[in-house]
C-alpha positions as CSV (number, residue, x, y, z in Angstrom):
1,M,-2.1,-13.3,-6.2
2,S,0.8,-12.7,-3.9
3,D,2.7,-15.5,-2.1
4,P,1.6,-16.5,1.4
5,M,2.9,-14.2,4.1
6,P,5.3,-16.0,6.5
7,L,4.4,-16.6,10.1
8,P,6.6,-14.8,12.7
9,S,10.0,-15.9,12.5
10,L,10.3,-17.8,15.7
11,P,12.2,-21.1,16.3
12,A,10.3,-23.9,14.8
13,A,9.6,-26.8,17.2
14,A,10.6,-30.2,15.7
15,P,8.3,-33.2,16.3
16,P,9.2,-35.6,19.0
17,A,11.7,-38.1,17.6
18,T,11.7,-40.7,20.4
19,S,9.2,-42.3,22.7
20,E,10.7,-40.4,25.6
21,A,10.1,-37.1,23.8
22,S,6.6,-38.2,22.9
23,G,5.9,-39.0,26.5
24,R,7.2,-35.6,27.6
25,D,4.7,-34.0,25.1
26,V,1.8,-36.1,26.4
27,A,2.7,-34.9,29.9
28,M,2.8,-31.3,28.7
29,V,-0.5,-31.7,27.1
30,R,-2.0,-32.7,30.4
31,E,-0.2,-29.7,32.1
32,L,-1.5,-27.2,29.7
33,A,-5.1,-28.7,30.1
34,E,-4.9,-28.3,33.8
35,A,-3.4,-24.8,33.4
36,H,-6.2,-23.9,31.2
37,A,-8.8,-24.8,33.8
38,Q,-6.8,-22.9,36.5
39,L,-6.5,-19.8,34.2
40,R,-10.3,-19.7,33.5
41,S,-10.9,-20.0,37.3
42,E,-8.5,-17.2,38.1
43,I,-9.7,-14.9,35.4
44,G,-13.3,-15.6,36.6
45,K,-12.4,-13.9,39.9
46,R,-12.4,-10.6,38.1
47,I,-14.3,-11.1,34.8
48,I,-17.9,-12.3,35.0
49,G,-19.3,-14.1,31.9
50,Q,-17.5,-13.5,28.5
51,H,-16.7,-17.2,28.4
52,E,-16.2,-17.4,24.7
53,V,-14.1,-14.2,24.7
54,I,-11.8,-15.6,27.5
55,E,-11.4,-18.9,25.6
56,H,-10.4,-17.1,22.4
57,L,-7.9,-15.0,24.4
58,L,-6.3,-18.1,25.8
59,I,-6.2,-19.9,22.4
60,A,-4.5,-16.7,20.9
61,L,-1.9,-16.7,23.7
62,F,-0.8,-20.3,23.2
63,A,-1.0,-20.2,19.3
64,R,1.3,-17.0,19.4
65,G,-1.4,-15.0,17.8
66,H,-2.4,-11.3,18.2
67,G,-6.1,-10.4,18.9
68,L,-8.4,-7.5,17.9
69,F,-11.1,-6.8,20.4
70,V,-14.1,-5.0,19.2
71,G,-16.8,-3.8,21.6
72,V,-18.5,-0.7,23.0
73,P,-16.8,1.0,26.0
74,G,-17.3,-0.4,29.5
75,L,-17.2,-4.2,28.6
76,A,-14.1,-4.9,30.6
77,K,-11.8,-5.5,27.5
78,T,-8.8,-3.6,29.2
79,L,-9.5,-5.4,32.5
80,L,-9.5,-8.8,30.9
81,I,-6.2,-8.3,29.2
82,H,-4.6,-7.0,32.3
83,T,-6.0,-9.9,34.3
84,L,-4.4,-12.3,31.8
85,A,-1.0,-10.8,32.3
86,D,-1.5,-10.9,36.0
87,T,-2.4,-14.6,36.1
88,L,0.6,-15.6,34.1
89,D,3.3,-13.4,35.7
90,L,3.8,-11.5,32.4
91,S,4.9,-7.9,32.1
92,F,2.0,-5.7,30.8
93,G,2.1,-2.5,28.8
94,R,-0.7,-0.2,27.7
95,I,-0.7,2.3,25.0
96,Q,-3.7,4.7,24.7
97,F,-3.7,5.7,21.0
98,T,-4.3,9.3,20.1
99,P,-4.2,11.3,16.7
100,D,-1.0,12.9,17.7
101,M,0.9,9.8,18.6
102,M,4.3,9.2,16.7
103,P,5.9,5.8,16.1
104,S,8.8,6.5,18.7
105,D,6.1,7.0,21.4
106,I,5.5,3.1,20.9
107,T,8.9,1.7,20.1
108,G,11.1,4.0,22.0
109,S,13.9,6.4,20.8
110,D,17.6,7.3,21.1
111,V,18.3,10.1,23.5
112,L,21.5,12.1,23.6
113,E,23.3,11.9,27.0
114,E,26.5,13.3,28.3
115,D,29.0,11.2,30.4
116,R,29.9,13.4,33.3
117,T,33.3,11.8,33.9
118,S,34.5,11.9,30.3
119,G,32.4,14.6,28.9
120,R,31.5,12.5,25.9
121,R,28.1,12.5,24.5
122,V,26.5,9.2,23.5
123,F,23.1,8.0,22.3
124,R,21.1,5.8,24.6
125,F,18.0,3.9,23.5
126,V,15.1,4.5,25.8
127,R,12.6,1.6,25.5
128,G,9.0,2.4,24.7
129,P,5.9,0.6,26.1
130,I,6.0,-2.1,23.4
131,F,8.7,-3.7,25.5
132,A,6.3,-5.9,27.4
133,N,5.1,-9.4,27.1
134,V,1.4,-8.4,26.9
135,L,0.7,-5.1,25.1
136,L,-2.8,-3.5,25.2
137,A,-3.1,-1.2,22.2
138,D,-6.2,0.8,23.3
139,E,-8.3,2.2,20.5
140,I,-5.7,1.5,17.8
141,N,-7.9,3.1,15.0
142,R,-7.5,6.6,16.7
143,T,-3.9,6.9,15.6
144,P,-2.5,7.6,12.1
145,P,-1.5,4.8,9.8
146,K,2.2,5.7,10.2
147,T,2.1,4.9,13.9
148,Q,-0.2,1.9,13.3
149,A,2.4,0.5,11.0
150,A,5.2,0.8,13.6
151,L,3.2,-1.4,16.0
152,L,2.2,-3.9,13.4
153,Q,5.8,-4.3,12.1
154,S,6.9,-5.2,15.6
155,M,4.0,-7.7,15.9
156,Q,5.3,-9.6,12.8
157,E,9.0,-9.5,13.5
158,Y,9.2,-9.4,17.3
159,R,11.9,-6.7,17.2
160,V,12.2,-3.0,17.0
161,S,14.7,-1.0,14.8
162,A,15.9,2.4,16.1
163,G,19.0,4.3,15.3
164,G,20.5,1.6,13.1
165,N,20.2,-1.0,15.9
166,T,17.8,-3.9,16.4
167,H,16.2,-4.5,19.8
168,E,14.6,-7.9,20.4
169,L,11.2,-7.8,22.1
170,P,10.6,-10.1,25.2
171,L,9.0,-13.4,24.6
172,P,6.2,-14.4,24.8
173,F,5.1,-11.2,23.0
174,L,1.3,-10.7,22.3
175,V,-0.6,-7.6,21.2
176,F,-4.2,-7.3,22.0
177,A,-5.8,-4.2,20.3
178,T,-9.2,-2.7,20.9
179,E,-11.4,-0.9,18.6
180,N,-14.4,1.1,19.5
181,P,-17.3,0.4,17.0
182,I,-19.0,3.7,17.7
183,E,-17.6,7.3,17.6
184,Q,-16.1,6.8,14.1
185,E,-15.3,10.4,13.6
186,G,-11.6,11.1,13.8
187,T,-10.4,7.5,13.4
188,Y,-8.2,5.8,11.0
189,P,-9.5,2.3,10.2
190,L,-6.9,-0.4,9.9
191,P,-6.2,-1.4,6.3
192,E,-6.9,-4.9,5.2
193,A,-3.2,-5.8,5.0
194,Q,-2.7,-4.8,8.7
195,L,-5.9,-6.4,9.9
196,D,-4.5,-9.7,8.5
197,R,-1.8,-9.7,11.1
198,F,-4.4,-10.4,13.8
199,M,-5.1,-14.0,14.3
200,F,-8.5,-13.2,15.8
201,Q,-11.2,-10.5,15.7
202,I,-12.9,-11.1,19.1
203,D,-16.4,-9.4,19.3
204,V,-17.1,-8.6,22.9
205,G,-20.9,-8.3,23.5
206,Y,-23.1,-7.1,26.4
207,P,-23.4,-9.4,29.5
208,S,-26.8,-10.9,30.3
209,A,-29.0,-9.4,32.9
210,A,-27.9,-11.8,35.6
211,E,-24.2,-11.3,34.7
212,E,-24.6,-7.5,34.9
213,I,-26.2,-7.7,38.3
214,R,-23.2,-9.7,39.5
215,I,-20.7,-7.1,37.8
216,A,-22.5,-4.2,39.6
217,A,-22.3,-6.0,42.9
218,Q,-18.7,-7.1,42.6
219,T,-17.2,-3.8,41.2
220,T,-18.9,-1.7,43.9
221,A,-17.8,-3.8,46.9
222,V,-14.5,-4.4,48.6
223,R,-11.8,-5.6,46.3
224,G,-11.8,-9.4,45.9
225,Q,-8.9,-11.9,46.5
226,P,-5.6,-11.6,44.7
227,L,-4.9,-13.6,41.6
228,R,-2.6,-16.6,41.7
229,K,0.2,-16.8,39.2
230,I,-0.2,-19.9,37.0
231,L,2.6,-20.1,34.5
232,S,6.0,-18.3,34.0
233,P,7.0,-16.6,30.8
234,A,9.6,-19.3,30.0
235,R,7.0,-22.1,30.5
236,I,4.6,-20.3,28.2
237,V,7.2,-20.3,25.4
238,E,7.7,-24.0,25.9
239,L,4.0,-24.7,25.7
240,Q,3.8,-22.5,22.7
241,D,6.3,-24.8,21.1
242,L,4.3,-27.7,22.1
243,V,1.3,-26.4,20.1
244,L,3.5,-26.4,16.9
245,R,4.1,-30.1,17.4
246,V,0.4,-31.1,17.5
247,P,-0.3,-33.3,14.5
248,V,-3.0,-32.4,11.9
249,A,-4.5,-35.1,9.6
250,E,-4.4,-34.3,6.0
251,H,-8.3,-34.1,5.8
252,V,-8.5,-31.7,8.7
253,L,-5.9,-29.6,7.0
254,A,-7.8,-29.7,3.7
255,H,-11.0,-28.8,5.5
256,A,-9.3,-25.6,7.0
257,V,-8.0,-24.5,3.6
258,A,-11.4,-25.2,1.9
259,I,-13.2,-22.9,4.4
260,C,-10.7,-20.1,3.8
261,R,-10.7,-20.5,0.1
262,G,-14.5,-20.5,0.2
263,T,-14.5,-16.8,1.3
264,R,-13.0,-15.8,-2.0
265,P,-15.4,-14.8,-4.8
266,G,-14.9,-17.0,-7.8
267,P,-16.7,-19.7,-9.9
268,E,-16.4,-22.3,-7.0
269,A,-17.8,-19.9,-4.3
270,T,-21.3,-19.8,-3.0
271,A,-23.8,-17.4,-4.4
272,E,-23.6,-15.3,-1.2
273,V,-19.9,-14.9,-1.5
274,R,-20.0,-14.1,-5.3
275,K,-22.7,-11.5,-4.7
276,Y,-21.5,-9.7,-1.5
277,V,-17.7,-10.2,-1.2
278,S,-15.0,-8.1,-2.9
279,W,-11.9,-9.9,-1.4
280,G,-11.7,-13.1,0.7
281,A,-9.2,-14.3,3.2
282,G,-5.6,-14.9,2.1
283,P,-3.2,-17.8,2.7
284,R,-2.2,-16.4,6.2
285,A,-5.8,-17.1,7.4
286,S,-5.3,-20.8,6.7
287,Q,-2.1,-20.8,8.7
288,H,-3.8,-18.9,11.6
289,L,-6.9,-21.3,11.5
290,V,-4.7,-24.4,11.8
291,L,-2.5,-22.9,14.5
292,A,-5.5,-21.8,16.4
293,A,-7.2,-25.2,16.1
294,K,-4.0,-26.8,17.5
295,A,-4.0,-24.6,20.5
296,R,-7.8,-25.3,21.0
297,A,-7.1,-29.0,21.0
298,V,-4.2,-29.0,23.3
299,L,-6.2,-26.6,25.8
300,A,-8.8,-29.4,25.9
301,G,-6.3,-32.0,26.6
302,R,-6.2,-33.6,23.1
303,Y,-3.1,-34.2,21.2
304,A,-4.8,-34.1,17.7
305,V,-6.8,-31.5,15.8
306,A,-10.5,-32.3,15.0
307,I,-12.5,-30.8,12.2
308,E,-14.8,-29.3,15.0
309,D,-11.8,-27.3,16.2
310,I,-11.5,-25.8,12.6
311,R,-15.2,-25.1,12.4
312,Q,-15.5,-23.5,15.8
313,L,-12.7,-21.0,15.1
314,A,-13.5,-20.1,11.6
315,A,-15.5,-17.0,12.6
316,P,-12.9,-15.2,14.7
317,V,-10.2,-16.1,12.3
318,L,-12.0,-15.0,9.1
319,V,-14.5,-12.2,9.9
320,H,-12.0,-9.4,9.7
321,R,-10.4,-10.7,6.5
322,V,-13.6,-10.7,4.5
323,V,-14.1,-7.4,2.6
324,R,-17.7,-6.8,1.7
325,N,-18.8,-4.9,-1.3
326,F,-21.5,-2.2,-1.8
327,H,-24.3,-4.8,-2.1
328,A,-23.6,-6.2,1.2
329,E,-23.6,-2.8,2.9
330,A,-26.8,-1.9,1.2
331,D,-28.4,-5.2,2.1
332,G,-27.1,-5.2,5.7
333,V,-25.2,-8.5,5.2
334,R,-22.4,-8.8,7.9
335,A,-19.0,-10.4,7.4
336,S,-20.0,-12.9,10.2
337,D,-23.1,-13.9,8.2
338,L,-20.9,-14.6,5.1
339,V,-18.4,-16.6,7.1
340,A,-21.1,-18.7,8.7
341,S,-22.6,-19.4,5.2
342,V,-19.2,-20.5,4.0
343,V,-18.7,-22.9,6.9
344,E,-22.1,-24.5,6.5
345,S,-21.4,-25.0,2.7
346,I,-18.3,-27.0,3.4
347,P,-19.2,-30.7,4.2
348,T,-17.6,-32.5,7.2
């Protein structure tokens, strides 16, 4: 088994060393909890329903995690992500992936220009759409693996290399990709190693009948009120650092690791996992699960992680990391069913 993959190399936030620092952190927890309520209210002006999807989106934001949205067309996935950028005063970029897209179409490229005064020719780097705080990678499975890899490398390293130079991406930097579960012809599914870079797989379902009536009424009327900006990019980075400082008790940490290890087939696995799973979640899943649980706790106004935070987020963190075998396909067993069975098998 390979060593655990490192998390993105951002500056680590040291725990508060003084009572004054602890007091600042407590105040920041209250601030983030209030911002959480305001963000949900502002997003709700445009997005009807999808409360769990919005919650996972906000958790990913403050945990510095990227998200993969899976759902049929027309469920407002693009609108939701754009709305998030608007409420946070973040720059927004969108890439509509196509089979003929090249890596430079995402990252940017060097162009040769001539200086009219001196006559010298020099290369100038023209930035691609990836240089945004929030990037929507629309239908990421419609572009070839080479182009997918260019995006996923930037997701991990927060930088772009071109022409021998390195260009830093703006912080905060988050990628939210969408996949269409239908129309599989002409697609390039993401390999497991690339799926592992996404903190969450967020399944976007159909709205209820009452919600769909409200959607139809709202989207066919005069445009609603403008959104209010809640947090600045610099403050978001500070709050992301706060999430890193949230303490996790040893037994809670052990519970998160036990759930992730439970998805791997082996002598200690459940009968369902041994029968239906080829490969389980790797060590990065444990890291993402703990980080997401920290963000969930702080968004709720708590400065400690509970086991319930871990259990509630196990599905979106693990479902895209569980590789089913032929027997699971034949018996119609979904990855979400397997993750649920693992969570239930781990005592609290």
